[in-house]
N, CA, C and O atoms as a CHARMM CRD file, in Angstrom:
* protein
*
  384
    1    1 MET  N    130.71700 117.74400 107.67900 PROA 1      0.00000
    2    1 MET  CA   129.64700 117.28800 106.80300 PROA 1      0.00000
    3    1 MET  C    128.37000 117.12600 107.61400 PROA 1      0.00000
    4    1 MET  O    128.39400 116.57900 108.71700 PROA 1      0.00000
    5    2 SER  N    127.26300 117.60000 107.07200 PROA 2      0.00000
    6    2 SER  CA   125.97100 117.50300 107.75000 PROA 2      0.00000
    7    2 SER  C    125.43300 116.07900 107.70600 PROA 2      0.00000
    8    2 SER  O    125.69600 115.33000 106.76500 PROA 2      0.00000
    9    3 LYS  N    124.68900 115.72300 108.72200 PROA 3      0.00000
   10    3 LYS  CA   124.01900 114.42200 108.77200 PROA 3      0.00000
   11    3 LYS  C    122.90800 114.40200 107.73100 PROA 3      0.00000
   12    3 LYS  O    122.48700 115.44300 107.22600 PROA 3      0.00000
   13    4 GLY  N    122.44700 113.20400 107.42600 PROA 4      0.00000
   14    4 GLY  CA   121.29200 113.01500 106.56300 PROA 4      0.00000
   15    4 GLY  C    120.20700 112.31600 107.35400 PROA 4      0.00000
   16    4 GLY  O    120.49600 111.45200 108.18200 PROA 4      0.00000
   17    5 TYR  N    118.96300 112.68000 107.10600 PROA 5      0.00000
   18    5 TYR  CA   117.84200 112.12100 107.85700 PROA 5      0.00000
   19    5 TYR  C    116.79000 111.56700 106.91400 PROA 5      0.00000
   20    5 TYR  O    116.36600 112.23900 105.97300 PROA 5      0.00000
   21    6 LEU  N    116.37700 110.34700 107.17200 PROA 6      0.00000
   22    6 LEU  CA   115.24200 109.75300 106.49200 PROA 6      0.00000
   23    6 LEU  C    114.07200 109.87300 107.44400 PROA 6      0.00000
   24    6 LEU  O    114.14500 109.43000 108.59100 PROA 6      0.00000
   25    7 VAL  N    112.99600 110.47200 106.96900 PROA 7      0.00000
   26    7 VAL  CA   111.79100 110.64900 107.77800 PROA 7      0.00000
   27    7 VAL  C    110.64600 109.98700 107.03800 PROA 7      0.00000
   28    7 VAL  O    110.42200 110.25900 105.85800 PROA 7      0.00000
   29    8 ALA  N    109.92400 109.12100 107.72400 PROA 8      0.00000
   30    8 ALA  CA   108.81800 108.40900 107.09300 PROA 8      0.00000
   31    8 ALA  C    107.59100 108.43100 107.98300 PROA 8      0.00000
   32    8 ALA  O    107.69200 108.40900 109.21000 PROA 8      0.00000
   33    9 ASN  N    106.44700 108.47400 107.35400 PROA 9      0.00000
   34    9 ASN  CA   105.16800 108.28600 108.02900 PROA 9      0.00000
   35    9 ASN  C    104.52300 107.07500 107.36200 PROA 9      0.00000
   36    9 ASN  O    104.23000 107.09800 106.16700 PROA 9      0.00000
   37   10 ILE  N    104.30600 106.02900 108.13500 PROA 10     0.00000
   38   10 ILE  CA   103.89400 104.73900 107.58200 PROA 10     0.00000
   39   10 ILE  C    102.53700 104.33900 108.14300 PROA 10     0.00000
   40   10 ILE  O    102.33600 104.30600 109.35700 PROA 10     0.00000
   41   11 ARG  N    101.60900 104.03500 107.23800 PROA 11     0.00000
   42   11 ARG  CA   100.28100 103.57200 107.62100 PROA 11     0.00000
   43   11 ARG  C    100.18000 102.09100 107.24200 PROA 11     0.00000
   44   11 ARG  O     99.97800 101.74200 106.07800 PROA 11     0.00000
   45   12 VAL  N    100.32600 101.23600 108.24900 PROA 12     0.00000
   46   12 VAL  CA   100.37600  99.78500 108.03100 PROA 12     0.00000
   47   12 VAL  C     98.98100  99.25000 107.73600 PROA 12     0.00000
   48   12 VAL  O     98.01500  99.55700 108.43500 PROA 12     0.00000
   49   13 ILE  N     98.90300  98.43900 106.67900 PROA 13     0.00000
   50   13 ILE  CA    97.65200  97.79600 106.28200 PROA 13     0.00000
   51   13 ILE  C     97.66500  96.32300 106.68500 PROA 13     0.00000
   52   13 ILE  O     96.63800  95.78400 107.09700 PROA 13     0.00000
   53   14 ASP  N     98.82100  95.67200 106.56800 PROA 14     0.00000
   54   14 ASP  CA    98.98100  94.25400 106.88900 PROA 14     0.00000
   55   14 ASP  C    100.15600  94.11400 107.86400 PROA 14     0.00000
   56   14 ASP  O    101.31800  94.12800 107.45500 PROA 14     0.00000
   57   15 ALA  N     99.83900  93.97800 109.15500 PROA 15     0.00000
   58   15 ALA  CA   100.87000  93.96600 110.20000 PROA 15     0.00000
   59   15 ALA  C    101.83300  92.78500 110.06000 PROA 15     0.00000
   60   15 ALA  O    103.02800  92.93100 110.31700 PROA 15     0.00000
   61   16 GLU  N    101.33100  91.63500 109.65900 PROA 16     0.00000
   62   16 GLU  CA   102.19900  90.45900 109.53400 PROA 16     0.00000
   63   16 GLU  C    103.23000  90.65700 108.42100 PROA 16     0.00000
   64   16 GLU  O    104.41100  90.36500 108.60800 PROA 16     0.00000
   65   17 LYS  N    102.79300  91.14300 107.28900 PROA 17     0.00000
   66   17 LYS  CA   103.71300  91.38700 106.17900 PROA 17     0.00000
   67   17 LYS  C    104.67200  92.52700 106.52100 PROA 17     0.00000
   68   17 LYS  O    105.82600  92.52800 106.09300 PROA 17     0.00000
   69   18 PHE  N    104.18000  93.49800 107.29800 PROA 18     0.00000
   70   18 PHE  CA   105.04600  94.60700 107.69600 PROA 18     0.00000
   71   18 PHE  C    106.20000  94.11300 108.56200 PROA 18     0.00000
   72   18 PHE  O    107.29500  94.67300 108.50700 PROA 18     0.00000
   73   19 GLN  N    105.97200  93.08000 109.35300 PROA 19     0.00000
   74   19 GLN  CA   107.05100  92.48700 110.14700 PROA 19     0.00000
   75   19 GLN  C    108.13600  91.91200 109.23000 PROA 19     0.00000
   76   19 GLN  O    109.32300  91.97800 109.54900 PROA 19     0.00000
   77   20 THR  N    107.72500  91.35200 108.10000 PROA 20     0.00000
   78   20 THR  CA   108.69300  90.86000 107.11200 PROA 20     0.00000
   79   20 THR  C    109.52900  92.02100 106.59200 PROA 20     0.00000
   80   20 THR  O    110.75300  91.92400 106.50500 PROA 20     0.00000
   81   21 PHE  N    108.86200  93.12000 106.24500 PROA 21     0.00000
   82   21 PHE  CA   109.58500  94.32100 105.79700 PROA 21     0.00000
   83   21 PHE  C    110.58500  94.77600 106.85200 PROA 21     0.00000
   84   21 PHE  O    111.74900  95.02400 106.53700 PROA 21     0.00000
   85   22 SER  N    110.14500  94.88500 108.09000 PROA 22     0.00000
   86   22 SER  CA   111.02500  95.34700 109.17200 PROA 22     0.00000
   87   22 SER  C    112.24600  94.45200 109.31600 PROA 22     0.00000
   88   22 SER  O    113.35700  94.93700 109.52900 PROA 22     0.00000
   89   23 GLY  N    112.03600  93.14400 109.20100 PROA 23     0.00000
   90   23 GLY  CA   113.14700  92.20600 109.29500 PROA 23     0.00000
   91   23 GLY  C    114.14100  92.34400 108.15600 PROA 23     0.00000
   92   23 GLY  O    115.31900  92.02300 108.31500 PROA 23     0.00000
   93   24 MET  N    113.67800  92.81500 107.01400 PROA 24     0.00000
   94   24 MET  CA   114.55900  93.04900 105.87300 PROA 24     0.00000
   95   24 MET  C    115.24000  94.41900 105.97000 PROA 24     0.00000
   96   24 MET  O    116.41500  94.55500 105.62800 PROA 24     0.00000
   97   25 ALA  N    114.51000  95.42300 106.43200 PROA 25     0.00000
   98   25 ALA  CA   115.02500  96.79000 106.46500 PROA 25     0.00000
   99   25 ALA  C    116.07400  96.98400 107.55800 PROA 25     0.00000
  100   25 ALA  O    117.05900  97.68900 107.34200 PROA 25     0.00000
  101   26 ALA  N    115.88200  96.37900 108.71200 PROA 26     0.00000
  102   26 ALA  CA   116.78000  96.60600 109.85100 PROA 26     0.00000
  103   26 ALA  C    118.25000  96.29800 109.52700 PROA 26     0.00000
  104   26 ALA  O    119.11200  97.11400 109.85600 PROA 26     0.00000
  105   27 PRO  N    118.57400  95.16400 108.90000 PROA 27     0.00000
  106   27 PRO  CA   119.98200  94.91900 108.57200 PROA 27     0.00000
  107   27 PRO  C    120.54500  95.92800 107.56600 PROA 27     0.00000
  108   27 PRO  O    121.72200  96.28100 107.63300 PROA 27     0.00000
  109   28 ALA  N    119.70500  96.39100 106.63800 PROA 28     0.00000
  110   28 ALA  CA   120.16200  97.38700 105.66400 PROA 28     0.00000
  111   28 ALA  C    120.43500  98.71800 106.35100 PROA 28     0.00000
  112   28 ALA  O    121.41700  99.39000 106.03600 PROA 28     0.00000
  113   29 ILE  N    119.58100  99.09800 107.27900 PROA 29     0.00000
  114   29 ILE  CA   119.80000 100.33500 108.03800 PROA 29     0.00000
  115   29 ILE  C    121.14900 100.24400 108.75800 PROA 29     0.00000
  116   29 ILE  O    121.95400 101.17300 108.71700 PROA 29     0.00000
  117   30 LYS  N    121.37200  99.12200 109.40700 PROA 30     0.00000
  118   30 LYS  CA   122.63200  98.92200 110.13700 PROA 30     0.00000
  119   30 LYS  C    123.82800  98.93800 109.18600 PROA 30     0.00000
  120   30 LYS  O    124.84800  99.56100 109.48300 PROA 30     0.00000
  121   31 LYS  N    123.70800  98.26000 108.04900 PROA 31     0.00000
  122   31 LYS  CA   124.81400  98.18000 107.08900 PROA 31     0.00000
  123   31 LYS  C    125.26800  99.56300 106.63300 PROA 31     0.00000
  124   31 LYS  O    126.46100  99.79200 106.43300 PROA 31     0.00000
  125   32 TYR  N    124.33000 100.47600 106.47000 PROA 32     0.00000
  126   32 TYR  CA   124.66300 101.81600 105.98100 PROA 32     0.00000
  127   32 TYR  C    124.85800 102.82000 107.12800 PROA 32     0.00000
  128   32 TYR  O    124.88700 104.03000 106.90500 PROA 32     0.00000
  129   33 GLY  N    124.98700 102.30700 108.34000 PROA 33     0.00000
  130   33 GLY  CA   125.30800 103.15400 109.48500 PROA 33     0.00000
  131   33 GLY  C    124.15200 103.96500 110.01100 PROA 33     0.00000
  132   33 GLY  O    124.36000 104.94100 110.73300 PROA 33     0.00000
  133   34 GLY  N    122.93700 103.58600 109.66700 PROA 34     0.00000
  134   34 GLY  CA   121.76000 104.32200 110.13500 PROA 34     0.00000
  135   34 GLY  C    121.50900 104.13500 111.61100 PROA 34     0.00000
  136   34 GLY  O    121.77000 103.07000 112.17200 PROA 34     0.00000
  137   35 LYS  N    121.00500 105.17100 112.22800 PROA 35     0.00000
  138   35 LYS  CA   120.65000 105.14200 113.65100 PROA 35     0.00000
  139   35 LYS  C    119.20800 105.61000 113.77100 PROA 35     0.00000
  140   35 LYS  O    118.88300 106.74300 113.41400 PROA 35     0.00000
  141   36 VAL  N    118.34200 104.72800 114.28000 PROA 36     0.00000
  142   36 VAL  CA   116.93400 105.09000 114.44700 PROA 36     0.00000
  143   36 VAL  C    116.82600 106.04600 115.63300 PROA 36     0.00000
  144   36 VAL  O    117.11900 105.67800 116.77100 PROA 36     0.00000
  145   37 LEU  N    116.40300 107.27700 115.35000 PROA 37     0.00000
  146   37 LEU  CA   116.27000 108.29400 116.39100 PROA 37     0.00000
  147   37 LEU  C    114.88200 108.31800 117.00900 PROA 37     0.00000
  148   37 LEU  O    114.73200 108.62600 118.19200 PROA 37     0.00000
  149   38 ALA  N    113.87100 107.99400 116.21800 PROA 38     0.00000
  150   38 ALA  CA   112.49600 108.00700 116.71900 PROA 38     0.00000
  151   38 ALA  C    111.67300 107.02600 115.90500 PROA 38     0.00000
  152   38 ALA  O    111.86200 106.88400 114.69700 PROA 38     0.00000
  153   39 LYS  N    110.75000 106.34400 116.59100 PROA 39     0.00000
  154   39 LYS  CA   109.87500 105.39800 115.91100 PROA 39     0.00000
  155   39 LYS  C    108.65700 105.15600 116.78200 PROA 39     0.00000
  156   39 LYS  O    108.77800 104.86800 117.97300 PROA 39     0.00000
  157   40 GLY  N    107.49400 105.27200 116.18600 PROA 40     0.00000
  158   40 GLY  CA   106.29300 104.92200 116.92400 PROA 40     0.00000
  159   40 GLY  C    105.05600 105.65000 116.43700 PROA 40     0.00000
  160   40 GLY  O    105.14500 106.63400 115.70200 PROA 40     0.00000
  161   41 PRO  N    103.91200 105.15900 116.85200 PROA 41     0.00000
  162   41 PRO  CA   102.64200 105.75400 116.43900 PROA 41     0.00000
  163   41 PRO  C    102.18000 106.89300 117.34200 PROA 41     0.00000
  164   41 PRO  O    101.14200 107.50200 117.08100 PROA 41     0.00000
  165   42 ALA  N    102.92700 107.18500 118.38800 PROA 42     0.00000
  166   42 ALA  CA   102.45100 108.11800 119.40400 PROA 42     0.00000
  167   42 ALA  C    102.88900 109.56700 119.18600 PROA 42     0.00000
  168   42 ALA  O    102.98600 110.32600 120.15000 PROA 42     0.00000
  169   43 ALA  N    103.15400 109.96400 117.94500 PROA 43     0.00000
  170   43 ALA  CA   103.52800 111.36200 117.69700 PROA 43     0.00000
  171   43 ALA  C    102.34900 112.27400 118.01400 PROA 43     0.00000
  172   43 ALA  O    101.20800 111.96600 117.67100 PROA 43     0.00000
  173   44 ASP  N    102.62600 113.38200 118.66300 PROA 44     0.00000
  174   44 ASP  CA   101.58200 114.38500 118.90700 PROA 44     0.00000
  175   44 ASP  C    101.37600 115.14600 117.60400 PROA 44     0.00000
  176   44 ASP  O    102.24700 115.90700 117.18300 PROA 44     0.00000
  177   45 ARG  N    100.25300 114.94900 116.97900 PROA 45     0.00000
  178   45 ARG  CA    99.97400 115.55300 115.67500 PROA 45     0.00000
  179   45 ARG  C     99.17400 116.82700 115.89700 PROA 45     0.00000
  180   45 ARG  O     97.98100 116.78800 116.19700 PROA 45     0.00000
  181   46 HSD  N     99.84500 117.93800 115.74400 PROA 46     0.00000
  182   46 HSD  CA    99.23000 119.24100 115.99800 PROA 46     0.00000
  183   46 HSD  C     98.63700 119.86800 114.74800 PROA 46     0.00000
  184   46 HSD  O     97.76200 120.72900 114.83800 PROA 46     0.00000
  185   47 GLU  N     99.10900 119.44100 113.57900 PROA 47     0.00000
  186   47 GLU  CA    98.59900 119.97400 112.32100 PROA 47     0.00000
  187   47 GLU  C     98.57700 118.86900 111.28100 PROA 47     0.00000
  188   47 GLU  O     99.37300 117.93200 111.34900 PROA 47     0.00000
  189   48 GLY  N     97.68200 118.97100 110.33300 PROA 48     0.00000
  190   48 GLY  CA    97.60000 118.00900 109.24900 PROA 48     0.00000
  191   48 GLY  C     96.78200 116.78900 109.61400 PROA 48     0.00000
  192   48 GLY  O     96.30300 116.64500 110.73900 PROA 48     0.00000
  193   49 GLN  N     96.63600 115.91400 108.63100 PROA 49     0.00000
  194   49 GLN  CA    95.76400 114.74800 108.77300 PROA 49     0.00000
  195   49 GLN  C     96.48800 113.40700 108.72100 PROA 49     0.00000
  196   49 GLN  O     95.84200 112.36000 108.74200 PROA 49     0.00000
  197   50 LEU  N     97.82000 113.42200 108.65500 PROA 50     0.00000
  198   50 LEU  CA    98.55200 112.16600 108.57900 PROA 50     0.00000
  199   50 LEU  C     98.36500 111.33700 109.83800 PROA 50     0.00000
  200   50 LEU  O     98.35800 111.86300 110.95100 PROA 50     0.00000
  201   51 THR  N     98.21700 110.05900 109.64700 PROA 51     0.00000
  202   51 THR  CA    98.17000 109.10700 110.76000 PROA 51     0.00000
  203   51 THR  C     99.24500 108.06300 110.49400 PROA 51     0.00000
  204   51 THR  O     99.83500 108.03900 109.41400 PROA 51     0.00000
  205   52 GLY  N     99.49900 107.20900 111.45900 PROA 52     0.00000
  206   52 GLY  CA   100.44000 106.11600 111.25500 PROA 52     0.00000
  207   52 GLY  C    101.65500 106.21900 112.15900 PROA 52     0.00000
  208   52 GLY  O    101.68200 106.98700 113.12100 PROA 52     0.00000
  209   53 THR  N    102.64700 105.43000 111.82500 PROA 53     0.00000
  210   53 THR  CA   103.89300 105.36800 112.57600 PROA 53     0.00000
  211   53 THR  C    104.90900 106.31300 111.94900 PROA 53     0.00000
  212   53 THR  O    105.12200 106.30500 110.73700 PROA 53     0.00000
  213   54 VAL  N    105.52300 107.11500 112.78300 PROA 54     0.00000
  214   54 VAL  CA   106.56000 108.03400 112.32600 PROA 54     0.00000
  215   54 VAL  C    107.91400 107.40400 112.62700 PROA 54     0.00000
  216   54 VAL  O    108.11700 106.81400 113.68800 PROA 54     0.00000
  217   55 MET  N    108.83700 107.53900 111.67800 PROA 55     0.00000
  218   55 MET  CA   110.18200 107.00600 111.87400 PROA 55     0.00000
  219   55 MET  C    111.19200 108.02700 111.39400 PROA 55     0.00000
  220   55 MET  O    111.02700 108.62100 110.32800 PROA 55     0.00000
  221   56 MET  N    112.24900 108.23300 112.18800 PROA 56     0.00000
  222   56 MET  CA   113.34100 109.12200 111.80200 PROA 56     0.00000
  223   56 MET  C    114.64000 108.36000 111.98500 PROA 56     0.00000
  224   56 MET  O    114.93300 107.84900 113.06600 PROA 56     0.00000
  225   57 ILE  N    115.42500 108.29300 110.89100 PROA 57     0.00000
  226   57 ILE  CA   116.70400 107.58200 110.90900 PROA 57     0.00000
  227   57 ILE  C    117.79700 108.55700 110.51800 PROA 57     0.00000
  228   57 ILE  O    117.67400 109.27600 109.52700 PROA 57     0.00000
  229   58 GLU  N    118.87100 108.57900 111.30300 PROA 58     0.00000
  230   58 GLU  CA   120.02100 109.44500 111.03100 PROA 58     0.00000
  231   58 GLU  C    121.11200 108.65100 110.32500 PROA 58     0.00000
  232   58 GLU  O    121.41600 107.52000 110.70300 PROA 58     0.00000
  233   59 PHE  N    121.70100 109.26300 109.28700 PROA 59     0.00000
  234   59 PHE  CA   122.84900 108.69900 108.58700 PROA 59     0.00000
  235   59 PHE  C    123.98400 109.71200 108.63600 PROA 59     0.00000
  236   59 PHE  O    123.76500 110.87700 108.96900 PROA 59     0.00000
  237   60 ASP  N    125.18100 109.28000 108.30900 PROA 60     0.00000
  238   60 ASP  CA   126.34600 110.16900 108.36400 PROA 60     0.00000
  239   60 ASP  C    126.22700 111.36900 107.43500 PROA 60     0.00000
  240   60 ASP  O    126.81900 112.41600 107.69600 PROA 60     0.00000
  241   61 SER  N    125.47300 111.22700 106.36500 PROA 61     0.00000
  242   61 SER  CA   125.26600 112.32800 105.41900 PROA 61     0.00000
  243   61 SER  C    124.00900 112.04000 104.60400 PROA 61     0.00000
  244   61 SER  O    123.48300 110.92700 104.61900 PROA 61     0.00000
  245   62 LYS  N    123.54200 113.05900 103.89700 PROA 62     0.00000
  246   62 LYS  CA   122.40300 112.86300 102.99900 PROA 62     0.00000
  247   62 LYS  C    122.76200 111.86000 101.91300 PROA 62     0.00000
  248   62 LYS  O    121.93100 111.04300 101.51500 PROA 62     0.00000
  249   63 GLU  N    123.99100 111.92100 101.43800 PROA 63     0.00000
  250   63 GLU  CA   124.43500 111.00200 100.40000 PROA 63     0.00000
  251   63 GLU  C    124.37100 109.55000 100.87500 PROA 63     0.00000
  252   63 GLU  O    123.96200 108.66800 100.12100 PROA 63     0.00000
  253   64 VAL  N    124.77100 109.30400 102.11200 PROA 64     0.00000
  254   64 VAL  CA   124.70000 107.94200 102.65700 PROA 64     0.00000
  255   64 VAL  C    123.24500 107.51100 102.80200 PROA 64     0.00000
  256   64 VAL  O    122.91000 106.35900 102.52700 PROA 64     0.00000
  257   65 ALA  N    122.38300 108.42100 103.22900 PROA 65     0.00000
  258   65 ALA  CA   120.95200 108.10600 103.33400 PROA 65     0.00000
  259   65 ALA  C    120.38700 107.73500 101.96500 PROA 65     0.00000
  260   65 ALA  O    119.61000 106.78800 101.85000 PROA 65     0.00000
  261   66 GLU  N    120.77300 108.47400 100.93600 PROA 66     0.00000
  262   66 GLU  CA   120.31600 108.17500  99.57100 PROA 66     0.00000
  263   66 GLU  C    120.87900 106.83000  99.09600 PROA 66     0.00000
  264   66 GLU  O    120.17700 106.05400  98.44900 PROA 66     0.00000
  265   67 THR  N    122.14200 106.56100  99.41900 PROA 67     0.00000
  266   67 THR  CA   122.74600 105.28100  99.04800 PROA 67     0.00000
  267   67 THR  C    121.98500 104.13700  99.70200 PROA 67     0.00000
  268   67 THR  O    121.69700 103.13000  99.05500 PROA 67     0.00000
  269   68 PHE  N    121.65700 104.28900 100.98400 PROA 68     0.00000
  270   68 PHE  CA   120.84400 103.29300 101.68100 PROA 68     0.00000
  271   68 PHE  C    119.51600 103.10100 100.96100 PROA 68     0.00000
  272   68 PHE  O    119.13600 101.97300 100.65000 PROA 68     0.00000
  273   69 TYR  N    118.81000 104.19600 100.69300 PROA 69     0.00000
  274   69 TYR  CA   117.47600 104.11500 100.10300 PROA 69     0.00000
  275   69 TYR  C    117.50100 103.38500  98.75800 PROA 69     0.00000
  276   69 TYR  O    116.62500 102.56400  98.48500 PROA 69     0.00000
  277   70 PHE  N    118.48800 103.67300  97.92300 PROA 70     0.00000
  278   70 PHE  CA   118.54400 103.08100  96.59200 PROA 70     0.00000
  279   70 PHE  C    119.31300 101.75800  96.54900 PROA 70     0.00000
  280   70 PHE  O    119.48400 101.17600  95.47800 PROA 70     0.00000
  281   71 SER  N    119.78000 101.28000  97.71300 PROA 71     0.00000
  282   71 SER  CA   120.52500 100.01800  97.74900 PROA 71     0.00000
  283   71 SER  C    119.61500  98.84400  97.37900 PROA 71     0.00000
  284   71 SER  O    118.39800  98.90100  97.55800 PROA 71     0.00000
  285   72 ALA  N    120.22400  97.79500  96.86800 PROA 72     0.00000
  286   72 ALA  CA   119.46600  96.58700  96.51300 PROA 72     0.00000
  287   72 ALA  C    118.74500  96.02200  97.73400 PROA 72     0.00000
  288   72 ALA  O    117.61300  95.54700  97.63400 PROA 72     0.00000
  289   73 GLU  N    119.41100  96.07900  98.88600 PROA 73     0.00000
  290   73 GLU  CA   118.81200  95.53000 100.11000 PROA 73     0.00000
  291   73 GLU  C    117.53100  96.28400 100.47400 PROA 73     0.00000
  292   73 GLU  O    116.49800  95.67600 100.75800 PROA 73     0.00000
  293   74 TYR  N    117.61500  97.61000 100.45900 PROA 74     0.00000
  294   74 TYR  CA   116.43400  98.36800 100.86300 PROA 74     0.00000
  295   74 TYR  C    115.35500  98.33400  99.78400 PROA 74     0.00000
  296   74 TYR  O    114.16800  98.30300 100.11100 PROA 74     0.00000
  297   75 GLN  N    115.73000  98.34000  98.53100 PROA 75     0.00000
  298   75 GLN  CA   114.72300  98.27900  97.47900 PROA 75     0.00000
  299   75 GLN  C    113.93700  96.97000  97.54800 PROA 75     0.00000
  300   75 GLN  O    112.74200  96.95800  97.25300 PROA 75     0.00000
  301   76 ALA  N    114.58400  95.87200  97.93200 PROA 76     0.00000
  302   76 ALA  CA   113.87200  94.60100  98.13400 PROA 76     0.00000
  303   76 ALA  C    112.89400  94.72500  99.30100 PROA 76     0.00000
  304   76 ALA  O    111.75400  94.26900  99.21400 PROA 76     0.00000
  305   77 ALA  N    113.34500  95.34400 100.39100 PROA 77     0.00000
  306   77 ALA  CA   112.45800  95.55800 101.54000 PROA 77     0.00000
  307   77 ALA  C    111.31000  96.49400 101.16500 PROA 77     0.00000
  308   77 ALA  O    110.16300  96.25800 101.54500 PROA 77     0.00000
  309   78 LYS  N    111.61600  97.54000 100.42900 PROA 78     0.00000
  310   78 LYS  CA   110.60400  98.51400  99.99500 PROA 78     0.00000
  311   78 LYS  C    109.50100  97.84100  99.18200 PROA 78     0.00000
  312   78 LYS  O    108.32600  98.18100  99.32600 PROA 78     0.00000
  313   79 ALA  N    109.87100  96.89600  98.33500 PROA 79     0.00000
  314   79 ALA  CA   108.87500  96.17300  97.53800 PROA 79     0.00000
  315   79 ALA  C    107.87900  95.44900  98.43900 PROA 79     0.00000
  316   79 ALA  O    106.68600  95.40800  98.14100 PROA 79     0.00000
  317   80 VAL  N    108.36400  94.88200  99.53300 PROA 80     0.00000
  318   80 VAL  CA   107.48300  94.22500 100.50400 PROA 80     0.00000
  319   80 VAL  C    106.63800  95.28000 101.21700 PROA 80     0.00000
  320   80 VAL  O    105.43400  95.09700 101.39500 PROA 80     0.00000
  321   81 ARG  N    107.27000  96.38500 101.62500 PROA 81     0.00000
  322   81 ARG  CA   106.54000  97.44300 102.32900 PROA 81     0.00000
  323   81 ARG  C    105.39700  97.99200 101.48600 PROA 81     0.00000
  324   81 ARG  O    104.31900  98.27900 102.00700 PROA 81     0.00000
  325   82 GLU  N    105.62500  98.13500 100.20800 PROA 82     0.00000
  326   82 GLU  CA   104.59600  98.67800  99.32500 PROA 82     0.00000
  327   82 GLU  C    103.36600  97.77900  99.23700 PROA 82     0.00000
  328   82 GLU  O    102.28900  98.23700  98.85600 PROA 82     0.00000
  329   83 GLU  N    103.51900  96.50800  99.58400 PROA 83     0.00000
  330   83 GLU  CA   102.39200  95.56800  99.59400 PROA 83     0.00000
  331   83 GLU  C    101.59200  95.62300 100.89000 PROA 83     0.00000
  332   83 GLU  O    100.48100  95.09900 100.95700 PROA 83     0.00000
  333   84 CYS  N    102.15600  96.26000 101.92500 PROA 84     0.00000
  334   84 CYS  CA   101.50000  96.17200 103.23600 PROA 84     0.00000
  335   84 CYS  C    101.33100  97.50900 103.94600 PROA 84     0.00000
  336   84 CYS  O    100.82500  97.55200 105.06700 PROA 84     0.00000
  337   85 ALA  N    101.75300  98.61400 103.30200 PROA 85     0.00000
  338   85 ALA  CA   101.66400  99.91200 103.97800 PROA 85     0.00000
  339   85 ALA  C    101.65500 101.04000 102.95000 PROA 85     0.00000
  340   85 ALA  O    102.21700 100.92100 101.86100 PROA 85     0.00000
  341   86 ASP  N    101.00900 102.12200 103.32100 PROA 86     0.00000
  342   86 ASP  CA   101.09300 103.36800 102.56300 PROA 86     0.00000
  343   86 ASP  C    102.10800 104.24000 103.28100 PROA 86     0.00000
  344   86 ASP  O    102.05800 104.36800 104.50500 PROA 86     0.00000
  345   87 THR  N    103.03200 104.84300 102.53300 PROA 87     0.00000
  346   87 THR  CA   104.15700 105.53600 103.15400 PROA 87     0.00000
  347   87 THR  C    104.41600 106.88600 102.51700 PROA 87     0.00000
  348   87 THR  O    104.36200 107.03200 101.29600 PROA 87     0.00000
  349   88 ASP  N    104.69800 107.87600 103.36000 PROA 88     0.00000
  350   88 ASP  CA   105.26200 109.14900 102.93700 PROA 88     0.00000
  351   88 ASP  C    106.69600 109.11900 103.44800 PROA 88     0.00000
  352   88 ASP  O    106.92000 108.89700 104.63800 PROA 88     0.00000
  353   89 LEU  N    107.66700 109.33800 102.57000 PROA 89     0.00000
  354   89 LEU  CA   109.07100 109.20100 102.96000 PROA 89     0.00000
  355   89 LEU  C    109.88400 110.30600 102.29300 PROA 89     0.00000
  356   89 LEU  O    109.70200 110.60700 101.11300 PROA 89     0.00000
  357   90 MET  N    110.77700 110.89700 103.06600 PROA 90     0.00000
  358   90 MET  CA   111.65300 111.91000 102.52100 PROA 90     0.00000
  359   90 MET  C    113.03000 111.80000 103.14500 PROA 90     0.00000
  360   90 MET  O    113.18800 111.25600 104.23800 PROA 90     0.00000
  361   91 ILE  N    114.02300 112.31800 102.44300 PROA 91     0.00000
  362   91 ILE  CA   115.39500 112.37600 102.93500 PROA 91     0.00000
  363   91 ILE  C    115.80600 113.82800 102.89400 PROA 91     0.00000
  364   91 ILE  O    115.61100 114.51700 101.89200 PROA 91     0.00000
  365   92 ILE  N    116.38000 114.29100 103.99800 PROA 92     0.00000
  366   92 ILE  CA   116.76900 115.69500 104.10900 PROA 92     0.00000
  367   92 ILE  C    118.14100 115.81100 104.75000 PROA 92     0.00000
  368   92 ILE  O    118.53400 114.98400 105.57200 PROA 92     0.00000
  369   93 GLU  N    118.85500 116.84900 104.35900 PROA 93     0.00000
  370   93 GLU  CA   120.17500 117.12300 104.94400 PROA 93     0.00000
  371   93 GLU  C    120.00000 117.91800 106.22600 PROA 93     0.00000
  372   93 GLU  O    119.18000 118.83300 106.30300 PROA 93     0.00000
  373   94 GLY  N    120.79100 117.55000 107.23600 PROA 94     0.00000
  374   94 GLY  CA   120.79000 118.28400 108.49700 PROA 94     0.00000
  375   94 GLY  C    121.36400 119.68500 108.32800 PROA 94     0.00000
  376   94 GLY  O    121.96000 119.99800 107.29700 PROA 94     0.00000
  377   95 THR  N    121.18900 120.50100 109.31400 PROA 95     0.00000
  378   95 THR  CA   121.63600 121.90300 109.22300 PROA 95     0.00000
  379   95 THR  C    123.06400 122.10600 109.67800 PROA 95     0.00000
  380   95 THR  O    123.64200 123.16200 109.41900 PROA 95     0.00000
  381   96 GLU  N    123.64800 121.13600 110.34300 PROA 96     0.00000
  382   96 GLU  CA   125.03100 121.28400 110.81200 PROA 96     0.00000
  383   96 GLU  C    125.89500 120.14700 110.37500 PROA 96     0.00000
  384   96 GLU  O    127.08600 120.12100 110.68700 PROA 96     0.00000
């Protein structure tokens, strides 16, 4: 079964509130077996205009990534994130 990947580009507006989101999201990521592969604002941006923090999380499958995303725990965290950041987020299946 192929892995599933959540990829997000996050532009934080309120850093203090974003810390609240992070504190809520981290246990949910762990609960669903997520592994943070990359996180930070230092991505080398060669094309496009996106700015912000890039995050990539690996899950056992795309289905598990979707289950995490739609879980009550993450949806509560997402509600906080939506108050403090603009986000582009996608979930994709790995190739192997």
